[in-house]
C-alpha positions in Angstrom: -73.6 18.1 156.0 -75.9 16.2 153.5 -75.3 12.6 155.3 -76.1 14.5 158.6 -79.2 16.0 157.3 -80.3 12.4 155.9 -79.7 10.7 159.4 -81.7 13.8 161.2 -84.6 13.2 158.6 -84.8 9.3 159.5 -84.7 9.8 163.2 -87.2 12.1 163.1 -89.9 9.9 160.8 -89.1 6.9 162.9 -89.9 8.8 165.8 -93.4 10.3 164.3 -94.0 6.8 163.1 -93.1 5.3 166.3 -95.6 7.5 168.2 -98.7 7.0 166.0 -101.6 8.5 168.3 -104.3 6.2 167.6 -108.3 7.5 168.7 -110.4 4.7 170.4 -114.2 5.7 171.2 -115.5 4.0 173.9 -118.9 3.9 176.2 -117.4 4.5 179.8 -118.0 1.4 181.6 -116.3 -0.9 181.2 -114.7 -0.2 178.2 -113.1 3.1 178.4 -112.0 2.0 182.1 -110.4 -1.1 180.2 -109.0 1.2 177.5 -107.3 3.0 180.4 -105.9 0.1 182.1 -103.9 -0.8 179.0 -102.8 2.7 178.0 -99.5 2.5 179.2 -98.7 -1.0 177.9 -100.1 -0.1 174.5 -98.2 3.1 174.5 -95.1 1.4 175.6 -95.3 0.1 172.4 -94.5 3.3 170.7 -98.1 4.7 170.5 -100.0 7.6 171.8 -103.6 6.4 172.9 -106.6 8.8 173.2 -109.6 7.4 174.6 -112.9 9.5 173.5 -115.8 8.8 175.6 -119.5 8.7 174.4 -122.7 7.9 175.8 -124.7 6.8 173.1 -124.9 3.7 170.8 -124.7 5.9 167.7 -122.0 8.5 167.3 -119.5 6.2 168.1 -119.7 4.1 164.5 -120.4 7.3 162.6 -117.5 8.9 164.1 -115.6 5.8 163.2 -117.0 5.3 159.2 -115.9 8.9 158.9 -112.6 8.7 159.8 -112.8 10.9 163.1 -111.7 7.2 165.2 -109.4 4.6 164.4 -111.4 2.4 166.5 -114.3 1.8 169.1 -115.0 -0.5 171.6 -118.6 -0.5 172.7 -120.8 -3.1 171.0 -121.7 -6.4 170.1 -121.6 -7.9 166.7 -125.2 -8.0 166.1 -125.3 -4.6 166.8 -122.7 -3.7 164.4 -124.3 -5.6 161.7 -127.6 -4.2 162.3 -126.5 -0.6 162.3 -124.3 -0.4 159.5 -127.3 -2.0 157.4 -129.7 0.3 158.6 -127.1 3.2 158.1 -125.6 2.3 154.6 -122.2 1.9 156.2 -120.1 -0.5 154.7 -116.2 0.0 156.1 -116.4 -1.1 159.5 -115.5 -4.6 160.4 -115.0 -6.7 163.5 -111.4 -7.0 164.5 -111.8 -9.2 167.5 -113.8 -9.9 170.5 -112.8 -8.6 174.1 -115.6 -9.4 176.7 -119.0 -10.5 177.1 -121.7 -8.2 179.4 -124.8 -10.3 180.4 -127.9 -8.2 180.1 -129.8 -8.4 183.4 -133.5 -8.1 184.1 -134.1 -5.4 187.4 -137.0 -4.5 189.4 -138.0 -1.9 192.1 -140.3 -4.6 193.8 -140.6 -8.0 194.4 -140.7 -10.3 191.5 -143.9 -11.5 192.8 -145.4 -8.6 193.0 -145.6 -7.9 189.1 -148.6 -6.9 188.3 -150.9 -6.1 184.8 -150.1 -2.6 183.7 -146.6 -2.3 185.3 -144.2 -0.8 182.7 -140.7 -2.0 181.9 -138.4 -0.2 180.2 -136.3 -1.9 177.4 -133.8 -0.7 174.8 -135.3 1.0 171.9 -132.4 0.3 169.3 -133.7 -3.0 167.3 -130.5 -5.1 168.2 -130.5 -4.8 172.2 -134.5 -4.4 172.3 -134.6 -7.8 170.5 -132.0 -9.0 173.2 -134.1 -7.7 176.2 -137.2 -9.5 174.5 -135.5 -12.7 174.3 -134.3 -12.5 177.9 -137.9 -11.9 178.9 -139.1 -14.8 176.8 -136.4 -17.0 178.2 -137.5 -16.6 181.7 -141.2 -16.5 181.1 -142.7 -13.2 181.2 -143.7 -13.1 177.6 -144.1 -15.3 174.8 -142.4 -14.1 171.3 -143.6 -15.1 167.5 -140.4 -16.6 166.9 -137.6 -17.0 169.4 -135.0 -18.0 167.1 -134.8 -14.7 165.7 -132.2 -12.0 167.3 -134.3 -9.1 166.1 -137.9 -9.3 167.9 -139.7 -6.0 168.7 -142.9 -5.8 170.7 -145.1 -6.6 167.9 -143.7 -9.8 168.1 -145.1 -10.4 171.3 -147.8 -13.3 171.3 -148.1 -13.8 175.0 -147.7 -11.1 177.9 -149.4 -13.2 180.8 -148.9 -10.5 183.0 -150.0 -7.6 181.3 -146.8 -5.9 181.1 -146.4 -2.3 179.2 -143.0 -1.6 177.3 -141.3 1.8 177.3 -138.4 1.7 174.4 -135.9 4.1 175.5 -132.3 5.1 174.5 -130.0 2.1 175.9 -127.8 5.0 177.5 -130.9 6.7 179.5 -132.5 3.4 180.7 -130.8 3.8 183.9 -131.7 7.2 184.6 -135.4 6.1 183.7 -135.4 3.1 186.3 -134.2 5.0 189.0 -136.1 8.4 188.7 -139.6 7.3 187.2 -142.0 6.2 189.4 -144.0 4.6 186.6 -141.3 2.1 185.8 -141.2 -0.9 187.8 -138.5 -2.8 186.0 -135.7 -2.5 183.4 -133.9 -4.8 181.1 -130.2 -2.8 181.2 -126.9 -3.1 179.5 -124.3 -4.2 182.0 -122.3 -1.3 181.1 -124.7 1.1 181.8 -126.2 -1.1 184.8 -122.5 -0.3 186.6 -123.0 3.6 186.3 -125.6 3.2 188.8 -124.2 0.8 191.0 -126.0 -2.3 189.7 -124.0 -5.9 189.2 -125.9 -8.0 187.0 -125.1 -11.1 188.8 -125.9 -9.6 192.3 -128.8 -7.2 191.4 -130.7 -8.9 188.6 -133.9 -10.6 189.1 -132.0 -13.1 185.9 -129.5 -12.2 183.5 -128.2 -14.1 180.2 -126.5 -17.2 180.1 -123.5 -18.2 179.0 -125.0 -19.0 175.5 -124.8 -15.5 174.6 -123.9 -14.4 171.5 -123.1 -10.7 172.1 -119.5 -10.5 172.9 -118.1 -6.9 172.9 -115.6 -6.3 169.9 -113.1 -3.6 168.9 -114.7 -2.5 165.8 -112.0 -0.9 162.9 -112.3 0.3 159.2 -111.7 -2.5 156.8 -108.5 -0.5 155.6 -106.9 -0.9 159.3 -108.0 -4.2 159.9 -104.5 -5.6 158.9 -102.5 -2.8 160.5 -99.9 -3.5 163.1 -101.3 -1.1 165.8 -104.5 -3.2 165.8 -102.5 -6.3 166.2 -100.9 -4.4 169.2 -104.1 -3.3 170.5 -105.8 -6.6 170.8 -102.8 -8.1 172.2 -102.6 -5.8 175.0 -106.3 -6.0 175.6 -106.2 -10.0 175.7 -103.5 -10.3 178.2 -103.3 -12.2 181.2 -103.2 -8.6 183.4 -106.5 -7.3 181.4 -108.2 -10.5 182.1 -107.4 -10.6 185.9 -108.4 -6.6 185.9 -112.1 -7.8 184.5 -112.6 -10.4 186.8 -111.4 -8.5 189.9 -113.2 -5.0 188.8 -116.4 -6.2 187.6 -116.9 -9.0 189.9 -118.4 -11.4 186.9 -120.8 -8.4 185.6 -118.1 -8.7 183.0 -116.6 -11.7 181.3 -113.4 -11.9 179.6 -113.6 -14.1 176.0 -109.7 -14.8 175.8 
């Protein structure tokens, strides 16, 4: 009887271990969609994948740091480093890069019709705001004091030949502002948010970041989990040939695999 109990206990223990529930936070497009694509493959390895969708860039890191998530997938390394430094968070690390979303500059009018006083919406967080300003600098719309820095602000603009105004907005709200605010002539939009309103960076943007962009989107985890088997398995399914083909065909070049 004791042997039978021991066998049952071992089987139940293996079942629990083999069905580990992993909670991953992600923004809707393309991150949550990519996770949905690999969900079955990941769960075939003995896990249950819960995809928690966020519509901002703040809560996913807070939830991960506090232990409400096992991982998140929505950000690039410059944002992760800046956010954690500002918030005093020391337990989050980059587990691996998956793709790049080239940020684009979109206009409601013809480029040659831009005029003094036109308002351009840009992200209000330090990393993506700086990224947007660098994009505008690299394409001649503004001049920055130091174009080597990854975190310039509007205070670093030393030249503005068109007299553009800048409206700093939460990145997740920029598509709505761009569409609905008649005062906004243009916007620099993160590709994942641009996709939510049907904008493709390669087709609809006036210009986009080049291949030299350092802003690859990564899987972030807590320090304590970086060597665990589940993160190895998750990265392996995310970096498969099937995922590469899915990203290329689904997003038409607006999202570029890094593997």
